[in-house]
NUBAKOL-188667 format. One record per atom (N, C-alpha, C): y, x, z negated; residue number from 0; atom name; residue in one letter. Coordinates in Angstrom, 1 decimal, always signed. Layout:
BEGIN
{y:Y&x:X&z:Z&i:NUM&at:CA&aa:A}
...
# end
This chain:
BEGIN
{y:+41.0&x:-33.0&z:-17.4&i:0&at:N&aa:X}
{y:+40.3&x:-32.8&z:-16.1&i:0&at:CA&aa:X}
{y:+40.5&x:-31.4&z:-15.5&i:0&at:C&aa:X}
{y:+41.6&x:-30.9&z:-15.8&i:1&at:N&aa:X}
{y:+41.9&x:-29.6&z:-15.2&i:1&at:CA&aa:X}
{y:+40.9&x:-28.5&z:-15.8&i:1&at:C&aa:X}
{y:+40.7&x:-28.5&z:-17.1&i:2&at:N&aa:X}
{y:+39.8&x:-27.6&z:-17.7&i:2&at:CA&aa:X}
{y:+38.3&x:-27.8&z:-17.2&i:2&at:C&aa:X}
{y:+37.9&x:-29.0&z:-17.1&i:3&at:N&aa:X}
{y:+36.6&x:-29.3&z:-16.6&i:3&at:CA&aa:X}
{y:+36.4&x:-28.7&z:-15.1&i:3&at:C&aa:X}
{y:+37.4&x:-28.9&z:-14.3&i:4&at:N&aa:X}
{y:+37.4&x:-28.4&z:-12.9&i:4&at:CA&aa:X}
{y:+37.3&x:-26.9&z:-12.9&i:4&at:C&aa:X}
{y:+38.0&x:-26.2&z:-13.8&i:5&at:N&aa:X}
{y:+37.9&x:-24.8&z:-13.9&i:5&at:CA&aa:X}
{y:+36.5&x:-24.3&z:-14.2&i:5&at:C&aa:X}
{y:+35.9&x:-25.0&z:-15.2&i:6&at:N&aa:X}
{y:+34.6&x:-24.6&z:-15.7&i:6&at:CA&aa:X}
{y:+33.6&x:-24.8&z:-14.5&i:6&at:C&aa:X}
{y:+33.7&x:-25.9&z:-13.8&i:7&at:N&aa:X}
{y:+32.8&x:-26.2&z:-12.7&i:7&at:CA&aa:X}
{y:+32.9&x:-25.1&z:-11.6&i:7&at:C&aa:X}
{y:+34.1&x:-24.8&z:-11.3&i:8&at:N&aa:X}
{y:+34.4&x:-23.8&z:-10.2&i:8&at:CA&aa:X}
{y:+33.8&x:-22.4&z:-10.6&i:8&at:C&aa:X}
{y:+34.0&x:-22.0&z:-11.8&i:9&at:N&aa:X}
{y:+33.4&x:-20.8&z:-12.3&i:9&at:CA&aa:X}
{y:+31.9&x:-20.8&z:-12.2&i:9&at:C&aa:X}
{y:+31.3&x:-21.9&z:-12.5&i:10&at:N&aa:X}
{y:+29.8&x:-22.0&z:-12.4&i:10&at:CA&aa:X}
{y:+29.2&x:-22.0&z:-11.0&i:10&at:C&aa:X}
{y:+30.0&x:-22.5&z:-10.1&i:11&at:N&aa:X}
{y:+29.5&x:-22.6&z:-8.7&i:11&at:CA&aa:X}
{y:+30.1&x:-21.6&z:-7.8&i:11&at:C&aa:X}
{y:+30.8&x:-20.6&z:-8.3&i:12&at:N&aa:X}
{y:+31.5&x:-19.6&z:-7.5&i:12&at:CA&aa:X}
{y:+30.5&x:-18.7&z:-6.7&i:12&at:C&aa:X}
{y:+29.3&x:-18.7&z:-7.1&i:13&at:N&aa:X}
{y:+28.3&x:-17.9&z:-6.4&i:13&at:CA&aa:X}
{y:+28.0&x:-18.4&z:-5.0&i:13&at:C&aa:X}
{y:+28.3&x:-19.7&z:-4.7&i:14&at:N&aa:X}
{y:+27.9&x:-20.3&z:-3.4&i:14&at:CA&aa:X}
{y:+29.2&x:-20.8&z:-2.7&i:14&at:C&aa:X}
{y:+29.5&x:-20.2&z:-1.5&i:15&at:N&aa:X}
{y:+30.7&x:-20.5&z:-0.8&i:15&at:CA&aa:X}
{y:+30.8&x:-22.0&z:-0.5&i:15&at:C&aa:X}
{y:+29.8&x:-22.7&z:+0.0&i:16&at:N&aa:X}
{y:+29.9&x:-24.1&z:+0.4&i:16&at:CA&aa:X}
{y:+30.0&x:-25.0&z:-0.8&i:16&at:C&aa:X}
{y:+29.3&x:-24.7&z:-1.9&i:17&at:N&aa:X}
{y:+29.4&x:-25.5&z:-3.1&i:17&at:CA&aa:X}
{y:+30.8&x:-25.3&z:-3.7&i:17&at:C&aa:X}
{y:+31.3&x:-24.1&z:-3.7&i:18&at:N&aa:X}
{y:+32.6&x:-23.8&z:-4.2&i:18&at:CA&aa:X}
{y:+33.6&x:-24.7&z:-3.5&i:18&at:C&aa:X}
{y:+33.6&x:-24.7&z:-2.2&i:19&at:N&aa:X}
{y:+34.5&x:-25.4&z:-1.4&i:19&at:CA&aa:X}
{y:+34.4&x:-26.9&z:-1.7&i:19&at:C&aa:X}
{y:+33.2&x:-27.4&z:-1.8&i:20&at:N&aa:X}
{y:+33.0&x:-28.9&z:-2.1&i:20&at:CA&aa:X}
{y:+33.6&x:-29.2&z:-3.4&i:20&at:C&aa:X}
{y:+33.3&x:-28.4&z:-4.4&i:21&at:N&aa:X}
{y:+33.8&x:-28.7&z:-5.8&i:21&at:CA&aa:X}
{y:+35.3&x:-28.5&z:-5.9&i:21&at:C&aa:X}
{y:+35.9&x:-27.6&z:-5.1&i:22&at:N&aa:X}
{y:+37.3&x:-27.4&z:-5.1&i:22&at:CA&aa:X}
{y:+38.0&x:-28.6&z:-4.5&i:22&at:C&aa:X}
{y:+37.5&x:-29.1&z:-3.4&i:23&at:N&aa:X}
{y:+38.1&x:-30.3&z:-2.8&i:23&at:CA&aa:X}
{y:+38.0&x:-31.5&z:-3.8&i:23&at:C&aa:X}
{y:+36.9&x:-31.6&z:-4.5&i:24&at:N&aa:X}
{y:+36.7&x:-32.7&z:-5.4&i:24&at:CA&aa:X}
{y:+37.7&x:-32.6&z:-6.6&i:24&at:C&aa:X}
{y:+37.9&x:-31.4&z:-7.1&i:25&at:N&aa:X}
{y:+38.8&x:-31.2&z:-8.2&i:25&at:CA&aa:X}
{y:+40.3&x:-31.5&z:-7.8&i:25&at:C&aa:X}
{y:+40.6&x:-31.2&z:-6.5&i:26&at:N&aa:X}
{y:+42.0&x:-31.4&z:-6.1&i:26&at:CA&aa:X}
{y:+42.2&x:-32.9&z:-6.0&i:26&at:C&aa:X}
{y:+41.2&x:-33.7&z:-5.6&i:27&at:N&aa:X}
{y:+41.3&x:-35.2&z:-5.5&i:27&at:CA&aa:X}
{y:+41.5&x:-35.8&z:-6.9&i:27&at:C&aa:X}
{y:+40.9&x:-35.2&z:-7.9&i:28&at:N&aa:X}
{y:+41.0&x:-35.7&z:-9.3&i:28&at:CA&aa:X}
{y:+42.4&x:-35.5&z:-9.9&i:28&at:C&aa:X}
{y:+43.0&x:-34.4&z:-9.6&i:29&at:N&aa:X}
{y:+44.3&x:-34.0&z:-10.2&i:29&at:CA&aa:X}
{y:+45.4&x:-34.8&z:-9.6&i:29&at:C&aa:X}
{y:+46.1&x:-35.6&z:-10.4&i:30&at:N&aa:X}
{y:+47.1&x:-36.4&z:-9.8&i:30&at:CA&aa:X}
{y:+48.5&x:-35.9&z:-10.0&i:30&at:C&aa:X}
{y:+48.7&x:-35.1&z:-11.1&i:31&at:N&aa:X}
{y:+50.0&x:-34.6&z:-11.4&i:31&at:CA&aa:X}
{y:+50.3&x:-33.3&z:-10.6&i:31&at:C&aa:X}
{y:+51.5&x:-33.3&z:-9.9&i:32&at:N&aa:X}
{y:+51.8&x:-32.2&z:-9.0&i:32&at:CA&aa:X}
{y:+52.0&x:-30.9&z:-9.7&i:32&at:C&aa:X}
{y:+52.5&x:-30.9&z:-11.0&i:33&at:N&aa:X}
{y:+52.7&x:-29.7&z:-11.7&i:33&at:CA&aa:X}
{y:+51.3&x:-29.1&z:-12.1&i:33&at:C&aa:X}
{y:+50.4&x:-30.0&z:-12.5&i:34&at:N&aa:X}
{y:+49.0&x:-29.6&z:-12.8&i:34&at:CA&aa:X}
{y:+48.3&x:-29.0&z:-11.6&i:34&at:C&aa:X}
{y:+48.6&x:-29.6&z:-10.4&i:35&at:N&aa:X}
{y:+48.0&x:-29.2&z:-9.2&i:35&at:CA&aa:X}
{y:+48.5&x:-27.8&z:-8.9&i:35&at:C&aa:X}
{y:+49.8&x:-27.5&z:-9.1&i:36&at:N&aa:X}
{y:+50.3&x:-26.2&z:-8.8&i:36&at:CA&aa:X}
{y:+49.7&x:-25.2&z:-9.7&i:36&at:C&aa:X}
{y:+49.6&x:-25.5&z:-11.0&i:37&at:N&aa:X}
{y:+49.0&x:-24.6&z:-12.0&i:37&at:CA&aa:X}
{y:+47.5&x:-24.3&z:-11.6&i:37&at:C&aa:X}
{y:+46.8&x:-25.3&z:-11.1&i:38&at:N&aa:X}
{y:+45.4&x:-25.2&z:-10.7&i:38&at:CA&aa:X}
{y:+45.3&x:-24.3&z:-9.5&i:38&at:C&aa:X}
{y:+46.2&x:-24.4&z:-8.6&i:39&at:N&aa:X}
{y:+46.2&x:-23.6&z:-7.4&i:39&at:CA&aa:X}
{y:+46.5&x:-22.1&z:-7.8&i:39&at:C&aa:X}
{y:+47.4&x:-21.9&z:-8.6&i:40&at:N&aa:X}
{y:+47.7&x:-20.5&z:-9.1&i:40&at:CA&aa:X}
{y:+46.5&x:-19.9&z:-9.8&i:40&at:C&aa:X}
{y:+45.8&x:-20.7&z:-10.6&i:41&at:N&aa:X}
{y:+44.6&x:-20.3&z:-11.3&i:41&at:CA&aa:X}
{y:+43.6&x:-19.9&z:-10.3&i:41&at:C&aa:X}
{y:+43.3&x:-20.8&z:-9.3&i:42&at:N&aa:X}
{y:+42.3&x:-20.5&z:-8.3&i:42&at:CA&aa:X}
{y:+42.6&x:-19.2&z:-7.6&i:42&at:C&aa:X}
{y:+43.8&x:-19.0&z:-7.2&i:43&at:N&aa:X}
{y:+44.2&x:-17.8&z:-6.5&i:43&at:CA&aa:X}
{y:+44.0&x:-16.5&z:-7.3&i:43&at:C&aa:X}
{y:+44.3&x:-16.6&z:-8.6&i:44&at:N&aa:X}
{y:+44.1&x:-15.5&z:-9.5&i:44&at:CA&aa:X}
{y:+42.6&x:-15.2&z:-9.7&i:44&at:C&aa:X}
{y:+41.8&x:-16.3&z:-10.0&i:45&at:N&aa:X}
{y:+40.4&x:-16.1&z:-10.3&i:45&at:CA&aa:X}
{y:+39.5&x:-15.8&z:-9.1&i:45&at:C&aa:X}
{y:+39.8&x:-16.5&z:-8.0&i:46&at:N&aa:X}
{y:+38.9&x:-16.4&z:-6.8&i:46&at:CA&aa:X}
{y:+39.6&x:-16.0&z:-5.5&i:46&at:C&aa:X}
{y:+40.9&x:-15.6&z:-5.6&i:47&at:N&aa:X}
{y:+41.6&x:-15.2&z:-4.4&i:47&at:CA&aa:X}
{y:+41.1&x:-14.1&z:-3.7&i:47&at:C&aa:X}
{y:+40.4&x:-13.2&z:-4.3&i:48&at:N&aa:X}
{y:+39.8&x:-12.0&z:-3.7&i:48&at:CA&aa:X}
{y:+38.5&x:-12.3&z:-3.0&i:48&at:C&aa:X}
{y:+37.8&x:-13.4&z:-3.5&i:49&at:N&aa:X}
{y:+36.5&x:-13.8&z:-2.9&i:49&at:CA&aa:X}
{y:+36.7&x:-14.9&z:-1.8&i:49&at:C&aa:X}
{y:+37.4&x:-15.9&z:-2.1&i:50&at:N&aa:X}
{y:+37.6&x:-17.1&z:-1.2&i:50&at:CA&aa:X}
{y:+39.0&x:-17.4&z:-0.9&i:50&at:C&aa:X}
{y:+39.8&x:-16.5&z:-0.4&i:51&at:N&aa:X}
{y:+41.2&x:-16.8&z:-0.1&i:51&at:CA&aa:X}
{y:+41.4&x:-17.9&z:+0.9&i:51&at:C&aa:X}
{y:+40.6&x:-17.8&z:+2.0&i:52&at:N&aa:X}
{y:+40.8&x:-18.8&z:+3.1&i:52&at:CA&aa:X}
{y:+40.4&x:-20.2&z:+2.6&i:52&at:C&aa:X}
{y:+39.4&x:-20.3&z:+1.9&i:53&at:N&aa:X}
{y:+38.9&x:-21.6&z:+1.4&i:53&at:CA&aa:X}
{y:+40.0&x:-22.2&z:+0.5&i:53&at:C&aa:X}
{y:+40.6&x:-21.4&z:-0.4&i:54&at:N&aa:X}
{y:+41.6&x:-21.9&z:-1.3&i:54&at:CA&aa:X}
{y:+42.8&x:-22.4&z:-0.6&i:54&at:C&aa:X}
{y:+43.3&x:-21.5&z:+0.3&i:55&at:N&aa:X}
{y:+44.5&x:-21.8&z:+1.1&i:55&at:CA&aa:X}
{y:+44.3&x:-23.1&z:+1.9&i:55&at:C&aa:X}
{y:+43.2&x:-23.3&z:+2.5&i:56&at:N&aa:X}
{y:+42.9&x:-24.4&z:+3.3&i:56&at:CA&aa:X}
{y:+42.8&x:-25.7&z:+2.5&i:56&at:C&aa:X}
{y:+42.2&x:-25.6&z:+1.3&i:57&at:N&aa:X}
{y:+42.0&x:-26.8&z:+0.4&i:57&at:CA&aa:X}
{y:+43.3&x:-27.3&z:-0.1&i:57&at:C&aa:X}
{y:+44.3&x:-26.4&z:-0.3&i:58&at:N&aa:X}
{y:+45.6&x:-26.8&z:-0.9&i:58&at:CA&aa:X}
{y:+46.7&x:-27.2&z:+0.1&i:58&at:C&aa:X}
{y:+46.3&x:-27.2&z:+1.4&i:59&at:N&aa:X}
{y:+47.3&x:-27.6&z:+2.4&i:59&at:CA&aa:X}
{y:+47.7&x:-29.0&z:+2.3&i:59&at:C&aa:X}
# end
């Protein structure tokens, strides 16, 4: 599920609202806390320069 979530976020990263929606959906799907932490780190590396506030808010 983690890899699918990453692919989706890359594809929708052109739209701020869609990115936020899909990020929240992905966070709900991931149940394992270590996977969630890895996902958060990946999001910050890939999209931290574009959507830092959205990512920080979503992972609170």
